[in-house]
N, CA, C and O atoms as a MOPAC input file, in Angstrom:
PM7 MOZYME 1SCF
protein

 N    -32.75300 1    73.94300 1    86.72400 1
 C    -33.28700 1    73.65700 1    88.57500 1
 C    -31.96000 1    73.69600 1    89.19600 1
 O    -31.06800 1    73.13300 1    88.56100 1
 N    -31.65700 1    74.23700 1    90.28800 1
 C    -30.46100 1    74.54700 1    90.67400 1
 C    -30.64100 1    73.70600 1    92.12800 1
 O    -31.47600 1    74.29000 1    92.81800 1
 N    -30.13600 1    72.58300 1    92.75100 1
 C    -29.56300 1    71.88600 1    93.24400 1
 C    -29.03800 1    71.75000 1    94.72000 1
 O    -28.25900 1    72.66100 1    94.43800 1
 N    -28.81300 1    71.53900 1    95.68900 1
 C    -28.16500 1    71.19600 1    96.63400 1
 C    -27.61200 1    69.76900 1    97.66900 1
 O    -28.62100 1    69.24300 1    98.13700 1
 N    -26.70400 1    69.25000 1    97.99400 1
 C    -26.48500 1    68.07600 1    98.64800 1
 C    -25.12000 1    68.32300 1    99.53800 1
 O    -23.97800 1    68.05600 1    99.16500 1
 N    -25.52400 1    68.92300 1   100.86400 1
 C    -24.16200 1    69.02300 1   101.58300 1
 C    -23.95300 1    69.72000 1   101.11700 1
 O    -23.53900 1    69.16700 1   100.09800 1
 N    -23.85600 1    70.78800 1   100.93800 1
 C    -23.43200 1    72.12400 1   101.02100 1
 C    -23.06300 1    72.71800 1    99.67400 1
 O    -22.77600 1    73.89700 1    99.46800 1
 N    -23.13600 1    71.23200 1    98.33700 1
 C    -22.51900 1    71.59500 1    97.46400 1
 C    -23.84400 1    72.49900 1    95.99400 1
 O    -25.01200 1    72.36000 1    96.35700 1
 N    -23.75100 1    73.02300 1    95.05400 1
 C    -24.84800 1    73.29000 1    94.54100 1
 C    -24.33200 1    72.64900 1    93.22900 1
 O    -23.21300 1    72.14400 1    93.14600 1
 N    -25.34400 1    72.70900 1    92.06800 1
 C    -25.00300 1    72.30400 1    90.92600 1
 C    -26.06800 1    72.41000 1    90.10100 1
 O    -27.21000 1    72.76200 1    90.39800 1
 N    -25.80900 1    72.21600 1    89.46600 1
 C    -27.53200 1    72.93100 1    87.94700 1
 C    -27.80000 1    71.18100 1    87.34700 1
 O    -26.96400 1    70.31500 1    87.09300 1
 N    -28.73100 1    71.16000 1    87.29900 1
 C    -29.81300 1    69.82400 1    86.29400 1
 C    -30.68200 1    70.57400 1    85.52600 1
 O    -31.51500 1    71.45900 1    85.72300 1
 N    -30.22000 1    69.92900 1    84.55100 1
 C    -31.43000 1    70.34200 1    83.32400 1
 C    -31.97900 1    68.80100 1    83.38500 1
 O    -31.35200 1    67.85900 1    82.90000 1
 N    -33.19000 1    68.68400 1    84.02400 1
 C    -34.10700 1    67.65300 1    83.59600 1
 C    -34.68800 1    67.22100 1    81.79600 1
 O    -35.29200 1    68.13300 1    81.23200 1
 N    -34.51100 1    66.02500 1    81.07400 1
 C    -34.71000 1    65.44100 1    80.25300 1
 C    -36.12200 1    65.19700 1    80.31000 1
 O    -36.74800 1    64.85900 1    81.31500 1
 N    -36.57900 1    65.39400 1    79.16000 1
 C    -38.45600 1    64.60700 1    78.86700 1
 C    -38.39900 1    63.28500 1    78.77700 1
 O    -37.72600 1    62.95300 1    77.80100 1
 N    -38.75500 1    62.52800 1    79.28800 1
 C    -38.93600 1    60.97500 1    78.10800 1
 C    -39.96800 1    60.58200 1    77.81700 1
 O    -40.93400 1    60.51400 1    78.57700 1
 N    -39.93400 1    60.23400 1    76.58400 1
 C    -40.14700 1    60.19100 1    75.41300 1
 C    -41.03600 1    58.59400 1    75.51500 1
 O    -40.42600 1    57.53200 1    75.39200 1
 N    -43.18500 1    58.68500 1    75.85700 1
 C    -42.94300 1    57.12000 1    75.17600 1
 C    -43.92400 1    57.05200 1    74.90200 1
 O    -44.78300 1    57.76000 1    75.42800 1
 N    -44.24600 1    55.97000 1    73.75600 1
 C    -45.33300 1    56.13400 1    72.65300 1
 C    -46.65300 1    55.44800 1    73.43100 1
 O    -46.49000 1    55.41300 1    74.65100 1
 N    -47.69100 1    55.00000 1    73.05000 1
 C    -48.37000 1    54.13800 1    73.02500 1
 C    -48.78800 1    52.94700 1    72.72200 1
 O    -49.04800 1    52.78900 1    71.52900 1
 N    -48.95900 1    51.93000 1    73.51100 1
 C    -49.22000 1    51.08200 1    72.74100 1
 C    -50.05300 1    49.62300 1    73.62600 1
 O    -49.64200 1    48.96000 1    74.57800 1
 N    -51.07200 1    49.54000 1    73.00000 1
 C    -52.47600 1    48.28300 1    73.84400 1
 C    -52.01500 1    46.97800 1    73.77400 1
 O    -51.41000 1    46.55200 1    72.79000 1
 N    -52.31000 1    46.20600 1    74.92900 1
 C    -52.47700 1    44.73500 1    75.38400 1
 C    -53.93300 1    44.13000 1    75.42700 1
 O    -55.02200 1    44.56000 1    75.80800 1
 N    -53.67100 1    43.43700 1    75.10200 1
 C    -55.12300 1    43.02200 1    75.22300 1
 C    -55.55400 1    41.50100 1    75.67400 1
 O    -55.14800 1    40.36300 1    75.44100 1
 N    -56.52300 1    42.06500 1    76.39200 1
 C    -57.03400 1    40.84100 1    77.66100 1
 C    -58.70500 1    40.38300 1    77.64600 1
 O    -59.73600 1    40.89800 1    77.21200 1
 N    -58.37500 1    39.18200 1    78.33700 1
 C    -60.05000 1    39.24000 1    78.82100 1
 C    -60.35400 1    39.25500 1    80.45200 1
 O    -59.80300 1    38.72500 1    81.41700 1
 N    -61.68400 1    40.26100 1    80.25400 1
 C    -61.51200 1    39.95300 1    81.78200 1
 C    -63.28000 1    40.20400 1    82.03600 1
 O    -63.94400 1    41.14300 1    81.59500 1
 N    -63.77700 1    39.00900 1    82.91100 1
 C    -64.79000 1    38.19400 1    82.97400 1
 C    -65.91600 1    37.84500 1    81.24800 1
 O    -67.08100 1    37.95200 1    80.86700 1
 N    -64.78100 1    37.47400 1    80.81500 1
 C    -65.80200 1    37.22700 1    79.54000 1
 C    -65.16400 1    38.26000 1    78.04300 1
 O    -65.00800 1    37.98600 1    76.85300 1
 N    -64.93700 1    39.49500 1    78.86400 1
 C    -64.73500 1    40.73300 1    78.16300 1
 C    -63.85100 1    41.10500 1    77.28200 1
 O    -62.97800 1    41.60900 1    77.98800 1
 N    -63.34000 1    41.22500 1    75.67100 1
 C    -62.24200 1    41.60000 1    75.62200 1
 C    -62.00500 1    42.90700 1    76.02200 1
 O    -62.85700 1    43.79600 1    75.99200 1
 N    -60.47100 1    43.08000 1    76.52400 1
 C    -60.50000 1    44.68200 1    76.89600 1
 C    -59.05100 1    45.25100 1    76.19900 1
 O    -58.08900 1    44.53600 1    75.92000 1
 N    -59.11200 1    46.21900 1    76.06200 1
 C    -57.53200 1    46.44900 1    75.22200 1
 C    -57.05000 1    47.59800 1    76.49300 1
 O    -57.93900 1    48.40700 1    76.75900 1
 N    -55.79000 1    47.74300 1    77.26800 1
 C    -55.12700 1    47.84900 1    78.18800 1
 C    -53.82700 1    48.79200 1    77.54600 1
 O    -52.91000 1    48.40700 1    76.82000 1
 N    -54.09300 1    50.14500 1    78.08100 1
 C    -52.96000 1    50.94500 1    77.15900 1
 C    -51.90700 1    50.43800 1    78.27800 1
 O    -52.17000 1    50.25400 1    79.46600 1
 N    -50.60000 1    50.24600 1    77.61100 1
 C    -49.31300 1    50.07600 1    78.00600 1
 C    -48.22400 1    51.40600 1    77.47100 1
 O    -48.16600 1    51.61500 1    76.25900 1
 N    -47.44800 1    52.20600 1    78.35100 1
 C    -46.29700 1    53.31200 1    77.87300 1
 C    -44.98600 1    52.33300 1    77.59000 1
 O    -44.52500 1    51.38500 1    78.22700 1
 N    -44.59600 1    52.96900 1    76.37500 1
 C    -42.65600 1    52.09200 1    76.27900 1
 C    -42.86000 1    53.01500 1    75.80800 1
 O    -43.63300 1    53.50600 1    74.98600 1
 N    -41.70700 1    53.37700 1    76.68600 1
 C    -40.27600 1    54.52500 1    76.97300 1
 C    -39.33800 1    54.09900 1    75.81800 1
 O    -39.19400 1    52.92500 1    75.47800 1
 N    -38.76100 1    55.06900 1    75.28900 1
 C    -38.15300 1    55.07300 1    74.06900 1
 C    -36.23300 1    55.19400 1    74.46900 1
 O    -36.07400 1    56.34000 1    74.88900 1
 N    -35.31800 1    54.69400 1    74.47100 1
 C    -34.18000 1    54.32900 1    74.84700 1
 C    -33.68700 1    55.49900 1    74.54000 1
 O    -33.72900 1    56.05000 1    73.44000 1
 N    -33.04500 1    56.02100 1    75.87500 1
 C    -32.49000 1    57.58600 1    75.88300 1
 C    -30.69600 1    57.48400 1    75.14000 1
 O    -29.92600 1    56.59100 1    75.49300 1
 N    -30.32500 1    58.50800 1    74.16000 1
 C    -29.26000 1    58.55400 1    74.20500 1
 C    -28.31000 1    58.82200 1    75.29700 1
 O    -28.97400 1    59.59600 1    75.98600 1
 N    -27.09800 1    58.66800 1    75.93800 1
 C    -26.40700 1    59.30800 1    76.96400 1
 C    -25.01800 1    59.19700 1    76.04900 1
 O    -24.56600 1    58.27600 1    75.37000 1
 N    -24.37100 1    61.02100 1    76.43300 1
 C    -23.38800 1    61.85100 1    75.84500 1
 C    -22.21100 1    61.46200 1    77.06000 1
 O    -22.44800 1    61.84600 1    78.20600 1
 N    -20.90900 1    60.67400 1    76.77000 1
 C    -20.02700 1    60.48700 1    77.92800 1
 C    -19.71100 1    61.81000 1    78.63500 1
 O    -19.59100 1    62.87600 1    78.03000 1
 N    -19.56600 1    61.64000 1    80.17200 1
 C    -19.41300 1    62.15300 1    80.91900 1
 C    -18.26200 1    61.83800 1    81.64700 1
 O    -17.96800 1    60.73100 1    82.09600 1
 N    -17.49100 1    63.10400 1    81.75600 1
 C    -15.86200 1    63.24900 1    82.51000 1
 C    -16.49000 1    63.49300 1    84.32700 1
 O    -17.39700 1    64.26000 1    84.65100 1
 N    -16.06500 1    63.01600 1    84.82200 1
 C    -16.26900 1    62.88300 1    86.29600 1
 C    -14.29300 1    63.22100 1    87.13900 1
 O    -13.16200 1    63.16900 1    86.65600 1
 N    -14.71300 1    63.46400 1    88.20500 1
 C    -13.45200 1    62.91600 1    89.02500 1
 C    -13.70500 1    63.11200 1    90.59500 1
 O    -14.16800 1    63.97100 1    91.34500 1
 N    -12.94600 1    61.38500 1    90.69500 1
 C    -13.47000 1    60.82800 1    91.81000 1
 C    -11.88200 1    61.48800 1    92.26700 1
 O    -10.97700 1    61.52700 1    91.43300 1
 N    -11.64400 1    62.10300 1    94.01000 1
 C    -10.53600 1    62.28700 1    94.72100 1
 C     -9.08900 1    62.18400 1    93.73200 1
 O     -8.16400 1    61.37700 1    93.64600 1
 N     -9.45200 1    63.45500 1    93.06200 1
 C     -8.52900 1    63.94300 1    91.86900 1
 C     -8.11400 1    63.15800 1    90.77300 1
 O     -7.04200 1    63.45000 1    90.24400 1
 N     -9.10300 1    61.74300 1    90.12700 1
 C     -8.47400 1    61.61700 1    89.72400 1
 C     -9.63400 1    61.58700 1    88.62700 1
 O    -10.82200 1    61.43700 1    88.91200 1
 N     -9.23200 1    61.71800 1    87.59300 1
 C    -10.39200 1    62.47200 1    85.83400 1
 C    -10.85700 1    60.83600 1    85.37000 1
 O     -9.94900 1    60.01600 1    85.23800 1
 N    -12.33000 1    60.39700 1    85.12600 1
 C    -12.45100 1    59.39200 1    84.13300 1
 C    -13.88200 1    59.95700 1    83.13600 1
 O    -14.45000 1    61.04900 1    83.12200 1
 N    -14.10400 1    58.84800 1    82.45400 1
 C    -14.67500 1    59.41400 1    81.25400 1
 C    -15.69000 1    58.02400 1    81.80100 1
 O    -14.98100 1    57.10500 1    82.21000 1
 N    -17.25800 1    57.71900 1    81.87400 1
 C    -17.93600 1    56.91700 1    81.74100 1
 C    -18.76300 1    57.16000 1    80.44600 1
 O    -19.61700 1    56.34500 1    80.09600 1

């Protein structure tokens, strides 16, 4: 996807967020219920090389 911000164009590749389903149990008005609660898996990020005012650094 190509985006533009302040006349600067750049490419973005969105990543999918993987989630697993888990259930929390609770009681509502005396009845036990299962409440689905999604749990997101942590994503790993690769180091990026950035440039700010001519200085290149890596995060």
